[in-house]
C-alpha positions in Angstrom: -12.8 3.0 45.4 -12.4 0.2 42.9 -13.3 -2.4 45.4 -16.5 -0.3 46.5 -17.6 0.1 42.8 -16.9 -3.6 42.2 -19.1 -4.9 45.1 -22.0 -2.4 44.2 -22.0 -3.4 40.6 -22.1 -7.2 41.8 -25.1 -6.5 43.8 -26.7 -4.3 41.4 -26.3 -6.4 38.3 -27.5 -9.6 40.2 -30.6 -7.9 41.2 -31.2 -6.6 37.7 -30.9 -10.0 36.3 -33.3 -11.4 38.8 -35.9 -8.9 37.9 -35.6 -9.1 34.1 -34.5 -12.8 33.7 -32.8 -12.6 30.4 -31.0 -15.6 28.9 -27.5 -15.5 29.2 -25.0 -16.5 26.6 -21.4 -16.9 28.2 -18.4 -17.2 26.2 -14.9 -17.9 27.4 -11.4 -19.2 25.9 -7.9 -18.2 25.4 -8.5 -16.4 22.1 -11.5 -15.8 19.9 -14.1 -14.8 22.5 -14.9 -11.3 21.0 -15.2 -12.9 17.4 -17.7 -15.4 18.9 -19.5 -12.7 20.8 -20.0 -10.5 17.6 -21.0 -13.5 15.4 -23.5 -14.7 18.1 -25.0 -11.2 18.4 -25.2 -11.0 14.5 -27.2 -14.4 14.4 -29.5 -13.8 17.3 -30.4 -10.1 16.6 -32.5 -11.4 13.7 -35.1 -12.7 16.1 -34.4 -11.3 19.5 -33.6 -8.5 21.4 -30.0 -8.7 22.1 -27.3 -7.0 24.1 -23.5 -7.7 23.6 -20.8 -5.2 24.8 -19.4 -2.9 22.0 -16.1 -3.1 23.9 -14.0 -5.7 25.8 -16.0 -5.9 28.9 -15.2 -9.2 30.2 -14.1 -8.8 33.9 -15.4 -8.2 37.3 -16.2 -4.5 36.4 -17.1 -4.8 32.8 -19.4 -7.7 32.8 -22.0 -5.7 35.3 -21.6 -2.7 33.0 -23.0 -4.9 30.0 -25.9 -5.8 32.1 -26.5 -2.3 33.3 -26.1 -1.1 29.5 -23.4 1.5 30.6 -19.8 2.4 29.7 -17.2 2.8 32.3 -16.9 6.0 34.1 -13.3 5.9 34.3 -11.9 7.9 37.4 -14.8 10.2 37.6 -16.7 9.7 40.9 -19.7 11.8 39.5 -20.0 9.6 36.5 -19.9 6.5 38.7 -22.7 7.8 40.8 -24.8 8.5 37.9 -24.1 5.1 36.4 -25.2 3.5 39.5 -28.3 5.6 39.8 -29.2 4.5 36.1 -28.9 0.9 37.4 -31.2 1.7 40.4 -33.7 3.0 37.9 -33.6 -0.3 36.1 -34.9 -1.9 39.5 -37.4 0.7 40.5 -39.0 1.1 37.1 -39.7 -1.4 34.3 -37.6 -0.9 31.1 -39.8 -2.5 28.3 -36.8 -2.7 26.0 -34.5 -4.6 28.3 -32.7 -7.5 26.1 -34.1 -11.0 26.1 -30.7 -12.2 25.7 -27.3 -11.0 27.1 -24.1 -12.2 25.3 -21.4 -11.9 28.0 -17.6 -12.6 27.4 -16.2 -14.1 30.6 -12.4 -13.6 30.8 -10.0 -14.8 33.5 -6.7 -13.4 34.7 -6.5 -15.5 37.9 -8.2 -18.4 39.4 -11.7 -17.9 40.7 -12.4 -15.1 38.0 -15.0 -17.2 36.1 -16.7 -18.4 39.2 -17.2 -14.8 40.2 -18.6 -13.7 37.0 -20.9 -16.9 37.1 -22.2 -15.9 40.4 -23.3 -12.7 38.8 -24.7 -14.2 35.6 -25.4 -17.9 35.2 -25.3 -18.8 31.3 -28.2 -20.8 30.0 -25.7 -21.4 27.0 -21.7 -21.5 27.5 -19.5 -21.2 24.6 -15.9 -22.4 24.8 -13.7 -21.2 21.9 -10.1 -22.7 22.5 -7.6 -23.0 25.4 -4.1 -22.1 24.8 -1.3 -20.4 26.7 -2.3 -16.8 27.5 -2.6 -14.8 30.7 -0.5 -17.4 32.2 1.2 -15.1 34.8 -1.9 -15.3 36.9 -2.1 -19.0 36.9 1.4 -20.3 36.8 0.7 -23.5 34.7 -1.3 -24.3 31.6 -3.1 -27.0 33.7 -4.4 -24.3 36.1 -5.7 -22.1 33.1 -7.6 -25.2 31.8 -9.1 -25.8 35.1 -10.3 -22.2 35.3 -11.7 -22.2 31.8 -13.7 -25.3 32.6 -15.5 -23.6 35.3 -17.8 -22.2 32.7 -19.4 -25.5 31.8 -18.7 -27.3 35.1 -20.8 -25.0 37.0 -23.8 -24.9 34.5 -26.9 -25.5 36.7 -28.7 -28.4 35.0 -29.5 -30.2 31.8 -31.6 -27.3 30.4 -28.3 -25.5 29.9 -26.0 -25.8 26.8 -22.4 -26.2 26.4 -21.0 -25.3 23.0 -17.6 -26.8 22.7 -14.8 -26.5 20.0 -14.5 -30.1 18.8 -11.1 -29.4 17.2 -9.4 -28.4 20.6 -8.4 -31.5 22.7 -8.2 -29.4 25.8 -11.7 -28.1 25.5 -13.2 -31.5 24.7 -11.3 -33.0 27.7 -13.6 -30.8 29.9 -16.9 -32.3 28.3 -17.4 -35.1 31.0 -17.5 -32.3 33.6 -20.6 -30.7 32.6 -24.3 -31.7 33.2 -25.4 -29.6 30.4 -26.4 -30.7 26.8 -23.3 -30.6 24.5 -23.1 -29.3 20.9 -19.8 -29.2 19.2 -18.4 -27.3 16.2 -15.2 -27.6 14.1 -13.8 -29.3 11.2 -13.5 -32.7 13.0 -15.7 -35.5 11.7 -17.5 -35.9 14.9 -18.4 -32.3 15.3 -22.1 -31.6 15.3 -21.7 -28.2 13.6 -19.1 -29.1 10.8 -17.1 -26.5 9.2 -16.4 -27.8 5.5 -15.1 -26.3 2.4 -13.6 -23.1 3.5 -12.5 -21.0 0.6 -10.5 -18.0 1.3 -9.9 -15.1 -1.3 -6.7 -13.9 0.1 -5.2 -11.9 -2.7 -4.3 -8.3 -3.0 -3.8 -6.4 -6.3 -4.0 -2.6 -5.6 -5.2 -1.9 -9.0 -7.8 -4.4 -8.9 -11.2 -3.9 -6.9 -11.8 -7.6 -6.4 -13.2 -8.3 -2.8 -11.3 -10.1 -0.1 -13.3 -12.7 2.0 -14.1 -16.1 2.7 -16.7 -18.7 2.0 -17.5 -21.5 4.3 -19.9 -24.5 4.2 -21.6 -25.3 7.7 -23.4 -28.8 8.0 -25.6 -29.7 10.8 -27.9 -33.0 11.0 -28.3 -33.3 7.2 -28.5 -29.6 6.7 -25.9 -27.4 5.1 -25.5 -23.9 4.0 -22.8 -21.5 2.6 -21.9 -18.6 4.7 -20.4 -15.9 2.6 -18.1 -13.5 4.6 -16.9 -10.7 2.5 -13.8 -8.6 3.6 -13.3 -11.2 6.5 -10.0 -13.1 6.6 -8.6 -15.9 9.0 -9.9 -19.2 10.3 -10.6 -17.6 13.6 -13.6 -16.0 12.0 -14.9 -19.3 10.8 -14.8 -20.9 14.3 -16.4 -18.0 15.5 -19.3 -18.2 13.0 -19.5 -21.9 13.6 -20.1 -21.2 17.5 -22.6 -18.7 16.7 -24.6 -21.3 14.4 -24.5 -23.6 17.3 -26.1 -21.1 19.4 -28.6 -20.1 16.7 -29.8 -23.8 16.5 -30.3 -23.9 20.4 -32.7 -20.9 19.7 -34.7 -22.7 17.2 -33.2 -21.1 14.1 -32.6 -23.0 10.9 -29.2 -23.3 9.3 -30.3 -21.3 6.2 -31.6 -18.5 8.6 -28.3 -18.5 10.4 -26.3 -18.4 7.1 -28.5 -15.6 6.0 -28.0 -13.5 9.1 -24.1 -14.0 9.0 -23.9 -12.2 5.9 -24.1 -9.1 8.1 -21.2 -10.2 10.2 -18.3 -7.6 10.5 -15.0 -8.2 11.8 -14.3 -6.4 15.5 -11.7 -3.7 15.5 -8.3 -5.1 16.0 -9.2 -8.9 15.3 -7.9 -9.6 11.8 -9.5 -6.6 10.4 -8.7 -5.6 7.0 -8.1 -2.0 6.3 -6.7 0.1 3.5 -3.2 1.4 3.9 -1.3 4.4 2.6 0.6 3.9 -0.7 -2.3 1.5 -2.0 -1.3 -1.2 0.6 -3.4 -3.5 2.7 -3.3 -3.8 6.5 -4.3 -6.6 8.6 -5.1 -5.0 12.1 -4.8 -7.7 14.6 -3.8 -5.4 17.4 -6.2 -6.1 20.1 -4.1 -8.7 21.8 -1.5 -11.5 21.1 -0.8 -15.1 22.1 1.1 -17.8 20.4 -1.9 -19.5 18.9 -3.5 -16.3 17.5 -0.2 -15.2 16.3 0.6 -18.4 14.6 -2.9 -18.3 12.9 -2.4 -14.6 11.8 1.3 -15.2 10.4 -0.2 -18.3 8.5 -2.9 -15.9 7.0 -0.6 -13.3 5.9 1.9 -15.9 4.4 -1.2 -17.2 2.2 -1.9 -13.9 0.6 -1.1 -13.5 -3.1 0.5 -10.4 -3.8 1.4 -8.7 -7.1 4.9 -8.9 -8.4 7.6 -6.8 -6.3 5.1 -6.5 -3.5 6.0 -7.8 0.0 4.3 -9.6 2.9 5.4 -7.5 6.0 5.0 -8.6 9.6 5.0 -6.1 12.4 5.0 -7.7 15.7 5.0 -6.7 19.3 5.7 -8.7 22.4 3.4 -11.3 23.6 3.0 -10.6 27.4 1.7 -12.5 30.3 2.9 -15.9 29.2 5.0 -16.6 32.4 7.4 -19.5 31.8 6.2 -19.9 28.3 7.6 -16.4 27.2 11.0 -17.2 25.7 10.0 -20.5 24.0 6.9 -19.1 22.6 8.9 -16.3 21.0 11.5 -18.4 19.8 8.9 -20.5 18.0 7.3 -17.8 16.2 10.7 -16.6 15.0 11.3 -20.1 13.5 7.7 -20.1 11.9 8.3 -16.8 10.4 11.5 -18.1 8.8 9.5 -21.0 7.2 6.6 -19.0 5.8 7.9 -16.9 3.0 7.4 -13.5 4.8 9.6 -10.8 3.4 9.9 -8.3 6.0 9.9 -8.4 9.8 9.7 -5.5 12.1 9.6 -6.3 15.9 8.6 -4.1 18.8 9.7 -4.8 22.5 12.3 -6.8 24.1 10.6 -10.3 23.6 10.1 -9.2 19.9 14.0 -9.4 19.7 13.7 -13.0 20.6 11.4 -13.5 17.5 13.9 -11.7 15.4 17.0 -13.6 16.6 15.2 -16.9 16.2 13.9 -16.1 12.7 17.5 -15.1 11.6 19.1 -18.1 13.2 16.5 -20.3 11.3 17.6 -18.7 8.0 15.5 -15.4 7.7 17.4 -12.6 6.0 19.0 -10.4 8.7 18.8 -7.4 6.4 15.0 -7.6 6.2 14.6 -7.5 10.0 14.2 -4.1 12.0 13.8 -4.1 15.7 12.3 -1.2 18.0 11.8 -0.6 21.7 8.3 0.8 21.3 5.5 0.9 18.8 5.8 4.8 18.8 9.4 4.3 17.8 8.5 1.9 14.9 5.8 4.0 13.3 7.7 6.0 11.0 10.0 3.5 9.8 7.1 1.1 8.9 5.6 4.1 7.1 8.7 4.5 5.1 9.2 0.8 4.5 5.6 0.2 2.8 5.3 0.5 -0.9 2.4 -0.2 -3.2 1.0 -3.7 -3.2 2.3 -4.7 0.1 0.2 -6.6 2.8 1.2 -5.5 6.3 0.1 -7.6 9.3 0.4 -5.5 12.7 -0.1 -7.6 15.9 1.0 -7.5 19.6 -0.3 -7.9 23.1 -2.5 -5.0 24.5 0.2 -3.5 26.4 2.3 -2.9 23.5 -0.2 -0.5 21.9 0.5 -1.7 18.3 -2.6 0.4 17.1 -0.3 3.3 17.2 1.5 1.7 14.2 -1.8 1.1 12.4 -3.0 4.5 12.8 0.3 5.9 11.4 0.0 3.9 8.1 -3.9 3.5 7.6 -5.3 5.2 4.5 -7.9 7.0 6.6 -6.7 7.9 10.0 -9.6 10.3 10.5 -11.8 7.1 11.1 -9.5 5.6 13.7 -11.9 6.2 16.6 -14.4 3.8 14.8 -11.8 1.5 12.9 -9.2 0.9 15.8 -9.1 -0.5 19.2 -8.3 1.6 22.5 -9.3 4.8 21.0 -11.2 6.1 23.9 -10.1 8.8 26.6 -9.1 6.3 29.1 -6.4 5.0 26.7 -5.1 8.2 25.7 
């Protein structure tokens, strides 16, 4: 059934795009795709009718659903029939409110995935966030992963297209000669077109103080500069996302001041370094959507950089990083060594690979009495709840299959808002 649905969605979504001819902004990368998608949508919706998936629809089923403006029908045959009928309606009738711009994530679990998605929707603007070990089981080697990600800019049709590239990522920039598109770069590098400068992070937590947590970053482009205020946003991942979004805004003839103004409305997507209030007057950093070595390193460094009140702790609750293939053991060992060097106070691990993190951390000097290990996130929930005390800052992160959002739901101050604040809260994940 899945194969039949996939073929129908392929043909139907292509036909819809041929009829309405929206611009396509395609995004790929090992980490940061959803953050970039949300930031780009925040910028462009100021002037254009835009659609970006509210969920992680970035594969052969999900991407066509964004084009149709629908959500998955799960295992319901009748719902799939209704969904496909809706798509036919877009073909046989003219929808006046069809988006002018579609912002599409393009993920890859195996060779050929991105080419398949581009056969459906050829981008006018292609954004590459960063390339790092992630989902390697389907590729075998990092080189094959790099080649697959590079398909996004290599297959761009002509010089009327744009390739938006992360200037701080050597793997991304090595792909620049393969594209025929015009290139714009972003990052903190001196040669970046959209330069990130003077990032100031307000990462301090006092449970008795109502001060805001957030960031301010200066963006510079061709002699213009603007400060972007990001209240309640933490982590450099978001800064790179807004810089990529600023590049896309420039492509669409927006001024830097206009872009900066629109970005004040940017909000962190669920499960991506999202700041939540925790029980017992604590602060949660919910980064539970997924995990990979680069993203986990950045999250841990953000946690370590927090200022907490006297007696409060910085606690890392970490699940396995999955789908790393031959990089699995070494990547988890490196994370353990990093934790031992960062001044984090407590470590809770979930899963068999999490125990590698724990062992590596203690071997590197981390206090063994400050480590707890569990097999599943369900097993860990109550212990994490009991461990927390007023003023603590708690990072929760793990790969999708580890379901670390169960821990967050257990310890968030408003669990009744889980459906809107956390990842994987729909019936298909129940």
